[in-house]
LONU-474210 format. One line per 3 residues: number of its first residue (from 1); for each residue x, y, z of N, C-alpha, C, O. Coordinates in Angstrom, 3 decimals. Atoms other than C-alpha are relative to their C-alpha. Layout:
NUM = X Y Z X Y Z X Y Z X Y Z | ...
END
This chain:
1 = -1.092 0.725 -0.651 -53.429 17.862 1.619 0.734 -0.916 -0.993 1.961 -1.019 -0.980 | -0.636 0.890 0.970 -52.841 15.400 -1.196 0.922 0.771 -0.933 2.034 0.336 -1.230 | -0.796 -0.793 0.923 -51.607 18.119 -3.511 1.292 0.492 0.649 2.360 0.463 0.038
4 = -1.186 -0.467 -0.713 -49.246 19.530 -0.899 1.016 -1.118 0.153 2.217 -0.907 -0.019 | -0.893 1.141 -0.169 -47.829 16.070 -0.250 0.694 -0.335 -1.320 1.886 -0.638 -1.361 | -0.552 0.339 1.297 -47.393 15.463 -3.975 1.112 0.967 -0.398 2.123 0.552 -0.966
7 = -1.008 -1.001 0.329 -45.452 18.688 -4.413 1.274 -0.229 0.821 2.389 -0.155 0.305 | -1.143 0.237 -0.884 -43.232 17.943 -1.419 0.793 -1.218 -0.449 2.024 -1.194 -0.470 | -0.639 1.245 0.424 -42.508 14.420 -2.649 0.790 0.205 -1.292 1.900 -0.305 -1.442
10 = -0.664 -0.288 1.271 -41.645 15.672 -6.149 1.246 0.838 0.226 2.281 0.617 -0.402 | -1.144 -0.841 -0.320 -39.367 18.319 -4.695 1.133 -0.827 0.590 2.301 -0.593 0.280 | -1.011 0.861 -0.609 -37.565 15.655 -2.637 0.710 -0.824 -1.051 1.929 -0.986 -1.009
13 = -0.616 0.782 1.058 -37.023 13.519 -5.708 0.954 0.841 -0.819 2.038 0.390 -1.189 | -0.845 -0.899 0.766 -35.637 16.493 -7.576 1.296 0.283 0.735 2.362 0.345 0.124 | -1.194 -0.263 -0.809 -33.240 17.213 -4.703 0.950 -1.187 -0.027 2.163 -1.028 -0.166
16 = -0.837 1.202 0.009 -32.040 13.601 -4.600 0.676 -0.167 -1.353 1.871 -0.449 -1.436 | -0.566 0.195 1.335 -31.602 13.422 -8.371 1.113 0.977 -0.302 2.053 0.650 -1.026 | -1.041 -0.985 0.220 -29.549 16.596 -8.335 1.198 -0.224 0.901 2.335 0.019 0.498
19 = -1.079 0.129 -0.973 -27.524 15.772 -5.213 0.925 -1.164 -0.309 2.118 -1.099 -0.011 | -0.835 1.167 0.274 -26.293 12.373 -6.391 1.142 0.344 -0.951 2.299 0.089 -0.616 | -1.131 -0.354 0.878 -24.301 13.647 -9.403 0.897 1.067 0.580 2.094 1.089 0.293
22 = -0.827 -1.017 -0.638 -23.135 16.632 -7.361 1.010 -0.658 0.934 2.183 -0.285 0.953 | -0.901 0.717 -0.912 -21.685 14.275 -4.741 1.081 -0.740 -0.775 2.251 -0.731 -0.393 | -0.973 0.712 0.818 -20.038 12.182 -7.430 1.021 0.959 -0.598 2.215 0.667 -0.664
25 = -0.899 -0.997 0.575 -18.616 15.281 -9.034 0.995 0.504 1.028 2.169 0.710 0.721 | -0.893 -0.456 -1.061 -17.209 16.441 -5.708 1.056 -1.050 0.310 2.225 -0.726 0.524 | -0.949 1.079 -0.279 -15.630 13.039 -5.095 1.055 -0.085 -1.096 2.242 -0.254 -0.815
28 = -0.944 0.050 1.112 -14.072 13.022 -8.556 0.979 1.166 0.059 2.167 1.006 -0.222 | -0.866 -1.178 -0.108 -12.734 16.536 -8.022 1.042 -0.197 1.086 2.208 0.156 0.908 | -0.924 0.252 -1.102 -11.192 15.515 -4.693 1.086 -0.987 -0.421 2.261 -0.813 -0.095
31 = -0.971 0.990 0.455 -9.547 12.496 -6.301 0.992 0.616 -0.988 2.197 0.371 -0.918 | -0.870 -0.654 0.974 -8.219 14.565 -9.177 0.972 0.953 0.689 2.135 1.055 0.299 | -0.860 -0.913 -0.746 -6.871 17.125 -6.720 1.108 -0.766 0.708 2.266 -0.347 0.691
34 = -0.995 0.815 -0.683 -5.122 14.416 -4.703 0.998 -0.569 -0.998 2.203 -0.567 -0.743 | -0.897 0.539 1.021 -3.721 12.819 -7.858 1.014 1.050 -0.447 2.203 0.761 -0.584 | -0.895 -1.080 0.430 -2.287 16.145 -8.957 1.044 0.300 1.055 2.211 0.534 0.741
37 = -0.920 -0.290 -1.095 -0.750 16.726 -5.547 1.070 -1.079 0.123 2.252 -0.779 0.293 | -0.963 1.099 -0.121 0.855 13.286 -5.389 0.970 0.004 -1.176 2.178 -0.148 -0.992 | -0.884 -0.041 1.176 2.180 13.506 -8.944 1.018 1.127 0.115 2.200 0.946 -0.176
40 = -0.893 -1.158 -0.145 3.618 16.944 -8.258 1.070 -0.287 1.039 2.232 0.075 0.857 | -0.960 0.333 -1.054 5.258 15.676 -5.077 1.042 -0.999 -0.517 2.243 -0.802 -0.331 | -0.928 1.019 0.495 6.765 12.598 -6.730 0.930 0.554 -1.069 2.119 0.234 -1.089
43 = -0.843 -0.607 1.038 8.003 14.583 -9.719 1.071 0.897 0.619 2.216 0.921 0.167 | -0.933 -0.918 -0.644 9.619 17.128 -7.421 1.071 -0.685 0.826 2.117 -0.096 1.099 | -0.954 0.734 -0.841 11.390 14.457 -5.349 0.602 -1.213 -0.715 1.179 -2.091 -0.074
46 = -0.396 1.186 0.767 12.256 12.015 -8.135 1.445 -0.419 0.248 1.739 -1.613 0.299 | -1.422 0.332 -0.156 16.017 12.215 -7.578 0.506 0.262 1.416 1.711 0.374 1.640 | -0.391 -0.358 -1.363 16.000 12.930 -3.857 -0.066 -1.163 0.983 0.269 -0.994 2.156
49 = 0.195 1.108 -0.938 15.310 9.476 -2.392 1.321 -0.688 0.329 2.061 -1.113 -0.558 | -1.195 0.692 -0.494 18.098 7.999 -0.279 -0.470 -1.045 1.019 -1.618 -1.486 0.970 | 0.371 0.893 -1.111 18.127 5.674 2.756 -0.649 -1.298 -0.478 -1.613 -1.772 0.123
52 = 0.442 1.317 0.472 17.559 2.493 0.736 -1.463 -0.025 -0.424 -2.110 -1.068 -0.325 | 1.350 -0.016 0.533 14.212 3.605 -0.689 -0.053 -0.734 -1.340 0.970 -0.921 -1.998 | 0.171 0.680 1.279 12.795 1.784 -3.696 0.104 0.995 -1.150 0.069 2.208 -0.942
55 = -0.042 -0.838 1.189 13.068 3.091 -7.239 -1.421 0.372 -0.435 -2.399 -0.218 0.023 | 1.302 -0.401 0.536 10.255 4.840 -9.091 -0.654 -1.157 -0.760 -1.859 -1.377 -0.640 | 0.560 1.119 0.761 9.826 1.833 -11.384 -0.567 -1.076 0.915 -1.599 -1.675 0.609
58 = 0.528 0.959 -0.971 9.402 -0.449 -8.377 -1.273 0.529 0.649 -2.207 -0.229 0.913 | 1.200 -0.604 -0.577 6.899 1.983 -6.897 -1.203 -0.175 -0.895 -2.308 -0.434 -0.417 | 1.102 0.169 0.950 4.800 1.778 -10.046 -0.511 -1.439 0.002 -1.705 -1.671 -0.187
61 = 0.422 1.401 -0.087 4.756 -2.026 -9.747 -0.930 -0.200 1.186 -1.975 -0.839 1.056 | 0.828 0.122 -1.194 3.368 -1.809 -6.211 -1.345 0.681 -0.202 -2.388 0.142 0.168 | 1.231 -0.753 0.271 0.826 0.812 -7.272 -0.950 -0.829 -0.862 -2.130 -0.967 -0.541
64 = 0.841 0.769 0.920 -0.444 -1.331 -10.143 -0.576 -1.248 0.662 -1.736 -1.591 0.430 | 0.489 1.200 -0.685 -0.721 -4.452 -7.985 -1.196 0.315 0.884 -2.183 -0.421 0.892 | 1.089 -0.369 -0.913 -2.914 -2.678 -5.447 -1.247 0.412 -0.769 -2.347 -0.049 -0.465
67 = 1.156 -0.512 0.749 -5.150 -0.892 -7.957 -0.673 -1.110 -0.800 -1.893 -1.263 -0.745 | 0.572 1.013 0.891 -5.614 -3.784 -10.384 -0.707 -1.116 0.757 -1.634 -1.732 0.231 | 0.624 1.065 -0.793 -6.517 -6.229 -7.603 -0.971 0.524 1.045 -1.606 -0.260 1.751
70 = 0.953 -0.584 -0.941 -8.563 -3.806 -5.511 0.337 -0.252 1.457 -0.561 -0.381 2.288 | -0.390 0.255 -1.383 -6.552 -4.384 -2.353 -0.312 1.214 0.878 -0.234 2.359 0.433 | 0.371 -1.082 -0.926 -7.587 -2.364 0.704 0.686 -0.086 1.355 0.708 0.899 2.094
73 = -0.589 0.196 -1.334 -5.753 -3.796 3.734 1.480 -0.347 -0.163 1.849 -1.516 -0.275 | -1.411 0.187 0.340 -2.031 -3.298 3.220 0.915 0.150 1.214 0.624 0.896 2.150 | -1.033 -0.066 -1.038 1.020 -3.805 5.428 1.352 0.120 -0.672 1.654 -0.595 -1.627
76 = -1.371 -0.151 0.484 4.555 -2.615 4.787 0.959 -0.138 1.178 0.751 0.460 2.234 | -1.045 0.149 -1.010 7.596 -3.684 6.787 1.261 0.634 -0.560 1.873 0.107 -1.490 | -1.161 -0.734 0.482 10.404 -1.178 6.317 -0.408 1.244 -0.762 -0.379 1.258 -1.992
79 = 0.479 -1.232 0.618 9.136 2.342 5.658 1.120 0.792 -0.653 0.937 1.387 -1.715 | -1.082 -0.936 0.314 12.502 4.075 5.335 -0.577 1.411 0.100 -1.219 1.736 1.099 | 0.566 -1.350 -0.081 11.572 7.677 4.509 -1.278 0.138 -0.831 -1.770 1.246 -1.043
82 = 1.372 -0.016 0.474 8.386 6.691 2.733 -0.282 -0.080 -1.484 -1.439 0.062 -1.881 | 0.273 0.018 1.437 8.841 6.369 -1.039 -0.966 -1.115 -0.378 -1.951 -0.872 -1.075 | 0.879 1.125 0.331 7.268 2.911 -1.295 -1.383 0.182 0.610 -2.387 -0.134 -0.029
85 = 1.291 -0.211 -0.653 4.530 3.809 1.196 -0.853 1.002 -0.760 -2.075 0.864 -0.811 | 0.744 -0.999 0.771 3.565 6.816 -0.924 -0.632 -0.648 -1.228 -1.790 -0.369 -1.540 | 0.571 0.681 1.162 3.092 4.639 -4.007 -1.138 -0.926 0.414 -2.173 -0.975 -0.250
88 = 1.047 0.924 -0.461 1.095 2.057 -2.041 -1.223 0.776 0.471 -2.351 0.431 0.119 | 1.117 -0.788 -0.520 -1.032 4.657 -0.263 -0.737 0.731 -1.112 -1.960 0.867 -1.059 | 0.653 -0.649 1.141 -1.702 6.501 -3.509 -0.953 -0.986 -0.676 -2.076 -0.630 -1.033
91 = 0.869 1.030 0.569 -3.066 3.242 -4.925 -1.197 -0.270 0.907 -2.315 -0.455 0.427 | 1.082 0.261 -0.955 -5.110 2.689 -1.756 -1.030 1.125 0.022 -2.181 0.909 0.401 | 0.968 -1.098 0.087 -6.696 6.111 -2.225 -1.025 -0.285 -1.093 -2.117 0.282 -1.078
94 = 0.922 0.388 1.071 -8.304 4.571 -5.332 -0.942 -1.115 0.451 -2.046 -1.253 -0.077 | 0.796 1.161 -0.432 -9.602 1.501 -3.473 -0.649 0.214 1.357 -1.272 -0.696 1.904 | 0.508 -0.310 -1.343 -10.611 3.243 -0.223 0.621 -0.911 1.046 -0.067 -1.398 1.943
97 = -0.703 0.850 -0.946 -7.994 1.254 1.653 0.927 0.788 0.905 0.922 2.019 0.903 | -0.934 -0.636 -0.929 -5.334 1.951 4.264 1.243 -0.870 0.141 1.189 -2.092 0.002 | -1.295 0.665 -0.149 -1.680 1.075 4.833 0.519 0.142 1.419 0.524 1.238 1.981
100 = -0.795 -0.018 -1.230 0.071 0.128 8.056 1.448 -0.175 -0.423 1.780 -1.147 -1.103 | -1.410 0.102 0.358 3.794 0.777 7.666 0.861 0.127 1.243 0.573 0.943 2.119 | -0.814 0.110 -1.205 6.524 -0.007 10.196 1.445 0.394 -0.301 2.043 -0.077 -1.268
103 = -1.405 -0.409 0.123 9.919 1.665 10.613 0.637 0.029 1.386 0.045 0.538 2.337 | -0.671 0.079 -1.294 12.426 1.072 13.402 0.890 1.204 0.275 1.181 1.506 1.432 | -0.945 -1.104 -0.142 14.698 4.072 12.766 -0.759 1.311 0.169 -1.535 1.698 -0.705
106 = 0.809 -1.177 -0.327 13.352 7.249 14.390 0.177 1.141 -0.999 -0.804 1.784 -1.372 | -0.198 -1.102 0.941 14.952 9.753 12.012 -0.736 -0.262 -1.304 -1.409 0.623 -1.835 | 0.691 0.330 1.246 13.655 7.937 8.945 -1.520 0.053 0.187 -2.252 0.516 -0.687
109 = 1.443 -0.024 -0.295 10.244 7.536 10.570 -0.545 1.427 -0.012 -1.584 1.689 -0.618 | 0.458 -1.391 -0.053 9.938 11.276 11.278 0.034 0.647 -1.373 -0.855 1.426 -1.717 | -0.070 -0.534 1.359 11.058 12.142 7.763 -1.136 -0.542 -0.852 -1.710 0.176 -1.671
112 = 1.103 0.602 0.746 8.500 9.724 6.365 -1.320 0.696 0.311 -2.119 0.943 -0.592 | 1.231 -0.698 -0.381 5.714 11.435 8.326 -0.112 1.335 -0.725 -1.187 1.699 -1.200 | 0.003 -1.278 0.718 6.704 14.772 6.799 -0.286 -0.215 -1.489 -1.014 0.560 -2.109
115 = 0.213 0.277 1.418 6.777 13.236 3.337 -1.451 -0.381 -0.280 -2.023 0.042 -1.285 | 1.399 0.388 0.174 3.332 11.669 3.766 -0.912 1.225 0.034 -1.857 1.339 -0.747 | 0.797 -1.212 -0.134 1.928 15.013 4.853 0.118 0.868 -1.252 -0.879 1.377 -1.765
118 = -0.221 -0.840 1.165 3.490 16.880 1.959 -0.649 -0.590 -1.255 -1.128 0.148 -2.117 | 0.609 0.658 1.151 2.218 14.311 -0.545 -1.520 -0.029 0.091 -2.195 -0.320 -0.897 | 1.449 -0.014 -0.176 -1.296 14.596 0.898 -0.604 -1.362 0.285 -1.804 -1.557 0.092
121 = 0.464 1.377 -0.169 -1.547 10.904 1.810 -0.044 -0.474 1.453 -0.246 -1.662 1.702 | -0.036 0.399 -1.405 -1.372 10.926 5.617 -1.269 -0.739 0.428 -1.214 -1.633 1.273 | 1.264 0.616 -0.376 -5.037 9.940 5.844 -0.122 -1.455 -0.415 -1.006 -2.168 0.059
124 = 0.035 1.395 0.466 -4.318 6.651 4.089 1.100 -0.847 0.620 1.267 -2.014 0.267 | -1.170 0.700 -0.553 -1.293 5.698 6.196 -0.020 0.012 1.522 -0.184 1.060 2.147 | -0.189 0.163 -1.437 -0.957 4.374 9.737 1.475 -0.357 0.199 1.857 -1.525 0.141
127 = -1.449 0.200 -0.119 2.782 4.841 10.289 0.373 -0.270 1.452 -0.060 0.441 2.360 | -0.354 0.404 -1.362 4.310 3.142 13.309 1.519 -0.097 0.166 2.216 -0.717 -0.638 | -1.409 0.097 -0.371 7.721 3.579 14.911 0.136 -1.190 0.932 -0.285 -1.134 2.088
130 = -0.045 1.233 -0.793 8.491 0.078 16.131 0.992 -0.978 -0.608 1.432 -0.824 -1.748 | -0.804 1.122 0.469 10.627 -3.036 15.850 -0.965 -1.018 -0.599 -1.800 -1.575 0.115 | 0.928 0.913 0.668 8.839 -5.213 13.291 0.072 -1.407 0.577 -0.917 -2.139 0.542
133 = -0.118 1.326 -0.613 10.189 -8.334 15.012 -0.995 -0.153 1.143 -1.510 -1.243 1.392 | 0.906 0.032 -1.146 8.024 -7.412 17.990 -1.438 0.353 -0.391 -2.386 -0.213 0.153 | 1.342 -0.478 0.339 5.083 -5.647 16.319 -0.759 -0.936 -0.921 -1.955 -1.152 -0.724
136 = 0.705 0.832 0.981 4.280 -7.973 13.422 -0.759 -1.157 0.645 -1.896 -1.409 0.247 | 0.775 1.080 -0.620 3.314 -10.931 15.665 -1.268 0.487 0.708 -2.194 -0.293 0.929 | 1.160 -0.528 -0.713 0.845 -8.627 17.440 -1.099 0.508 -0.935 -2.231 0.719 -0.499
139 = 0.987 -0.521 0.939 -0.922 -7.401 14.298 -1.043 -1.073 -0.319 -0.704 -2.202 -0.673 | 1.067 0.976 0.183 -4.286 -9.080 13.926 -0.343 -0.224 -1.473 -0.701 -1.335 -1.865 | 0.405 0.150 1.387 -4.928 -8.412 10.260 -1.522 -0.051 -0.104 -2.207 0.448 0.789
142 = -0.721 0.618 1.108 -6.276 -9.669 7.986 0.550 1.050 -0.962 0.161 2.218 -0.926 | -0.585 -0.853 1.031 -4.224 -8.214 5.131 -0.232 -0.638 -1.361 -0.347 -1.859 -1.471 | 0.079 0.546 1.353 -4.604 -8.572 1.390 1.197 0.420 -0.849 1.326 0.012 -2.004
145 = -1.219 -0.402 0.701 -1.311 -6.927 0.426 1.100 0.250 1.021 0.916 1.020 1.964 | -1.150 -0.168 -0.897 2.074 -7.156 2.155 1.231 0.306 -0.849 1.493 -0.357 -1.853 | -1.264 -0.324 0.654 5.320 -5.505 1.078 1.091 0.037 1.057 0.993 0.772 2.039
148 = -1.113 0.088 -0.947 8.561 -6.352 2.874 1.267 0.546 -0.649 1.681 0.103 -1.721 | -1.269 -0.572 0.467 11.699 -4.261 2.434 0.815 0.345 1.240 1.059 1.512 1.544 | -0.686 -0.191 -1.280 13.606 -4.761 5.649 1.159 -0.993 0.092 1.834 -1.251 -0.905
151 = -1.118 0.920 -0.212 16.115 -7.225 7.130 -0.249 -1.318 -0.738 -1.204 -2.038 -0.448 | 0.207 1.124 0.909 16.535 -9.963 4.529 -0.005 -1.348 0.723 -0.704 -2.272 0.307 | -0.045 1.274 -0.702 17.346 -12.699 7.027 -1.270 -0.258 0.818 -1.400 -1.299 1.462
154 = 1.290 0.199 -0.660 13.849 -12.199 8.473 -1.136 -0.175 -1.000 -2.281 -0.376 -0.595 | 1.067 0.143 1.000 11.934 -12.447 5.192 -0.811 -1.281 0.199 -2.041 -1.249 0.200 | 0.695 1.285 -0.163 11.118 -16.126 5.721 -0.871 0.003 1.255 -1.978 -0.536 1.251
157 = 0.779 -0.041 -1.236 9.973 -15.472 9.285 -1.209 0.924 -0.127 -2.285 0.623 0.388 | 1.153 -0.874 0.236 7.798 -12.544 8.231 -1.077 -0.747 -0.775 -2.264 -0.620 -0.477 | 0.964 0.768 0.794 6.175 -14.836 5.668 -0.744 -1.002 0.877 -1.966 -1.120 0.797
160 = 0.650 0.992 -0.863 5.526 -17.550 8.245 -0.999 0.659 0.948 -2.074 0.114 1.199 | 0.883 -0.688 -0.936 3.997 -15.031 10.655 -1.252 0.542 -0.681 -2.341 0.507 -0.107 | 1.089 -0.735 0.640 1.811 -13.255 8.116 -0.872 -0.847 -0.916 -2.008 -0.470 -1.201
163 = 0.776 0.811 0.937 0.665 -16.036 5.802 -1.383 -0.377 0.542 -2.354 -0.332 -0.214 | 1.343 0.310 -0.513 -2.187 -17.095 8.138 -0.931 1.209 0.015 -2.152 1.052 0.048 | 0.822 -1.223 -0.028 -3.367 -13.457 8.156 -0.130 0.638 -1.376 -0.708 1.716 -1.516
166 = 0.126 -0.480 1.370 -3.084 -13.008 4.398 -1.251 -0.607 -0.616 -1.401 -1.828 -0.652 | 1.255 0.477 0.554 -6.486 -13.241 2.745 0.232 -0.782 -1.292 1.209 -0.554 -2.006 | -0.048 0.729 1.265 -7.117 -15.674 -0.096 -0.092 0.995 -1.146 -0.943 1.885 -1.144
169 = -0.058 -0.947 1.103 -6.268 -13.889 -3.321 0.946 1.152 0.259 1.215 1.954 -0.635 | -0.914 -1.069 -0.365 -3.897 -11.580 -1.467 1.413 -0.267 -0.490 1.736 -1.377 -0.914 | -1.379 0.103 0.481 -0.260 -10.915 -2.378 1.003 0.333 1.100 0.819 1.279 1.867
172 = -1.149 -0.257 -0.872 2.942 -11.110 -0.349 1.151 0.373 -0.918 1.611 -0.452 -1.707 | -1.072 -0.472 0.876 5.632 -9.027 -2.042 1.238 0.338 0.821 1.137 0.707 1.991 | -1.257 -0.267 -0.701 9.290 -8.551 -1.142 1.002 0.634 -0.952 1.054 0.301 -2.136
175 = -0.964 -0.771 0.801 12.052 -6.225 -2.358 1.403 -0.576 0.137 1.712 -1.271 1.105 | -1.402 0.425 0.004 15.704 -6.925 -3.216 0.157 -1.515 -0.043 0.970 -2.078 0.691 | -0.079 1.462 0.062 15.179 -10.552 -4.165 0.866 -0.491 -1.162 1.034 -1.697 -1.341
178 = -0.851 0.424 1.114 17.445 -10.541 -7.229 1.345 -0.527 0.487 1.990 -1.327 -0.191 | -1.273 0.465 -0.553 20.481 -11.075 -5.002 -0.157 -1.311 0.728 -0.259 -1.342 1.954 | 0.215 1.313 -0.609 20.089 -14.798 -4.429 1.036 -0.340 1.060 0.775 -1.126 1.971
181 = -1.049 0.324 -0.965 23.360 -14.858 -2.534 -0.126 0.816 1.283 0.593 0.572 2.252 | 0.186 -0.794 -1.212 22.129 -12.276 -0.037 -0.526 -0.886 1.118 -1.336 -1.786 0.897 | 0.385 0.810 -1.151 21.687 -13.700 3.404 -1.514 0.046 0.200 -2.101 1.124 0.301
184 = 1.421 0.089 -0.279 18.138 -14.894 3.937 -0.883 -0.150 -1.221 -2.007 -0.634 -1.097 | 0.851 0.035 1.187 16.872 -14.678 0.345 -0.264 -1.438 -0.444 -1.396 -1.781 -0.786 | 0.190 1.398 0.388 17.446 -18.352 -0.485 -0.991 -0.688 0.935 -1.858 -1.437 0.484
187 = 0.929 0.581 -0.982 15.654 -19.369 2.726 -1.425 0.502 -0.249 -2.391 -0.248 -0.108 | 1.307 -0.591 0.274 12.810 -17.018 1.837 -0.682 -0.711 -1.170 -1.871 -1.023 -1.102 | 0.591 0.670 1.147 12.291 -18.655 -1.551 -0.356 -1.456 0.317 -1.334 -1.990 -0.207
190 = 0.346 1.355 -0.446 12.370 -22.087 0.053 -1.309 0.015 0.775 -2.127 -0.896 0.643 | 1.234 -0.125 -0.782 9.634 -20.916 2.412 -1.204 0.259 -0.908 -2.291 -0.270 -0.675 | 1.075 -0.261 0.961 7.559 -19.581 -0.489 -0.424 -1.288 -0.689 -1.615 -1.554 -0.853
193 = 0.302 1.258 0.681 7.813 -22.918 -2.257 -0.715 -0.965 0.929 -1.665 -1.636 0.527 | 0.622 0.903 -0.969 6.937 -24.854 0.884 -1.450 0.405 0.289 -2.301 -0.442 0.559 | 1.351 -0.495 -0.259 3.874 -22.653 1.369 -0.920 -0.180 -1.198 -2.129 0.021 -1.084
196 = 0.808 0.228 1.182 2.703 -23.439 -2.162 -0.506 1.268 -0.657 -1.543 1.254 -1.320 | 0.426 -1.267 0.585 2.503 -19.795 -3.225 0.485 0.129 -1.438 1.610 -0.255 -1.757 | -0.380 -0.271 1.377 2.519 -18.857 -6.900 0.837 1.274 -0.015 0.343 2.344 0.338
199 = -0.928 -1.124 -0.106 5.532 -16.565 -7.211 0.551 0.413 -1.356 0.928 -0.423 -2.177 | -0.596 -0.585 1.201 6.715 -14.265 -9.980 1.010 1.046 0.433 0.766 1.788 1.384 | -1.001 -1.028 -0.276 9.856 -12.125 -9.959 -0.163 1.118 -1.028 0.006 0.902 -2.228
202 = 0.151 -1.154 0.876 9.216 -8.672 -11.384 1.312 0.780 0.032 1.717 1.279 1.081 | -1.304 -0.667 0.070 12.487 -7.124 -12.565 -0.167 1.400 -0.599 0.368 1.719 -1.660 | 0.191 -1.386 0.428 11.372 -3.526 -12.872 1.244 0.833 0.283 1.405 1.931 -0.250
205 = -1.301 -0.608 -0.275 14.790 -2.618 -11.474 0.972 -1.127 0.310 0.589 -2.297 0.306 | -0.988 1.030 -0.323 17.992 -4.435 -10.577 -0.318 -0.698 1.312 0.156 -1.808 1.558 | 0.311 0.563 -1.320 16.564 -5.053 -7.102 -0.903 -1.225 -0.094 -0.663 -2.235 0.567
208 = 0.935 1.114 0.148 13.696 -7.297 -8.164 -1.038 -0.025 1.103 -0.716 0.186 2.273 | 1.083 0.135 -0.963 10.321 -7.718 -6.470 -0.649 -1.370 -0.204 -1.056 -1.709 -1.316 | 0.722 1.273 0.087 8.857 -11.135 -5.698 -1.471 0.270 0.309 -1.801 0.971 1.266
211 = 1.444 -0.159 -0.171 5.078 -11.266 -6.034 -0.582 -1.395 0.165 -0.602 -2.184 -0.780 | 0.505 1.336 -0.314 3.522 -14.294 -4.358 -1.465 0.089 0.387 -1.819 0.771 1.348 | 1.449 -0.082 -0.202 -0.235 -14.805 -4.511 -0.519 -1.224 0.738 -0.120 -2.354 0.458
214 = 0.632 1.076 -0.760 -2.275 -16.861 -2.074 -1.249 -0.438 -0.749 -2.138 0.374 -1.004 | 1.123 0.495 0.781 -4.719 -19.045 -3.949 -1.332 0.180 0.755 -1.391 0.015 1.974 | 1.333 -0.092 -0.630 -8.445 -18.432 -3.308 -0.403 -1.350 0.567 -1.487 -1.482 1.135
END
């Protein structure tokens, strides 16, 4: 009986030792496959984005912020047809996170769903057709990454609503902030200052992205 048990136990150890690297290899293969699919999709659609989508350079900024900080609970206000969401969700595929993205326009929302599917990122995105003015106050959070690219005169209000649900160390980012004369942008920066957030303007394109971090 002892010998039989010893053989069984050794066999189990051998199975575990072999299965662990196999699982890791499978996970790496899946990630590489997804990366290839997303890259191929983005390369194929590089010059096709309309409907006020962000630029590729801005998308890379969002991607890097999520990956480098390990964010996992992201919120986007203003999906359009999904260019920014694809960059954010691609980053979240590296951190095992998920994105909630909100779009009020039905045509853009439906197009975004098709784009997410084609890019292979639908599993990382919870896309919602809704008025952000009504939905954002209902979202419980918490979030560690927020990207706003919607009605500029609501930027300050979005910040006030979401700041209590933004985790310490999290980032609140906003698009099109280079136009200081745009309605709502000046008020937004006043709100950032009043909240005591450390803010940097990243000028990866003419639009500009504000990156405001909540202190731990």
